[in-house]
N, C-alpha and C positions, 0 to 999 in steps of 0.2 A: 589276789589284788586284780588281775585281769577280769576275773568273773565279776567281781564288785563293780567295775567299770561298766561292764556290759549291762549289769542290772541297773545301775544308774541311767545309762543311755535309754534303756527300755521304759523305765519309769518316766523319764522326761518326755519321751515320745507319747506315751499313753496320756500324760498330762496335757500336752498340746493338743492330742486329738480330742480329748473330752472338752477342753475349753472350746475348740472350734465347733464341735458338735452342739455344745450349749448354745452358741451364737446362732447356728443354723436352726436350732430348735426355736429360739426366740422369733426368727423370721417366719418359720413355719406356723407358729402359734398365732402370730400377727395375721398372717394370711388366712388361717382357719377362722379367726374371729371377725374377718373382714374390716379390719381396722383401717382407717385412712386418716391423713392429716395430723393434727395434733395428738389425737388419741393414739395413733400408731407410734408417733415419735415417743411420747410419753411411755407407752408400754415397752417399746424397745430399750429406752434409756433404763427403766426399772429393772427389766430382764437382764441387761448387761451388767448392772450394778450387782445383782444377785450372783452373776456369774463371777464377778470379782471377789464376792465374799466367798465363793466356792475356792477360789485360789489361796485365800487366807486360811481357809479351813485345811486345805491340803498341806499348806506349809506347816501349820500347827501339828498336823498328823504325822509329818515327816520330822517333827521336832527341829526345824531349821531355825538359825538364829544369826543375826549379824548380816555379813556380806553374803552368805549363802542364801538367807531368806530374801534379802533385798533382790538378788540376782534372779532367784526362783520367781518372786512375784512379778518383776518387770517381765520376765519372759511369758509367764502364765497370762497376765493381763494383755500383753501384746498379742499373743495367740488368740485371745477372745475377741479381738478386733481384727477380723480378716481383711484382706486387700480388697475384697469385693465391696466393702464398705464404701469406697470412694465411687465406684460405679453406681452403687445405691443412691448416694448423695447426688450425683450428677443427674440421674434419672428423676429423683424427687424434685430437683430444681426444674428440670425441663417440664415436668408435669405441672408444676407451679406457674411456670411461664405461660403454659397453655390454658391454665386455670380449669384443669380437670379436676374432678371430685368423685368420690364413690367408687363404683365399679369400674369406670372409665379409667379413673386414675390407676387403680390397682392393676388393671389389665395393661395399661400403658407401661407402668413402672416395671411390672414383672417381664413383659417382652423386651424392654430396654435393656434391663439387666442381663437377661438370657443372651441378647445380641451382644453385649459388651464382654461377656465371659466366653 
């Protein structure tokens, strides 16, 4: 029984890490594509939605149902939305206030998020 609990805890940790890594990958992909403004926002939204689908697939693989599935999905989806998101939003708002675009905006937001974290 104790071993089963350890395995569950390990699996939950791996899921949380993979969900967080997926979001970091979305940010990295957006940066690699040099997306800005609405295109970046749209890309990140789609990428995060795909990450949520990944949580559904993981729940199906684990054959979870009922409250266990609901709890798993809630945690998995929450982990896919890291706390750094609020810093990203604040920095995006500041860039919009300064009417920055393109490379200047990307550079500003990148530095702003790094300074916040």
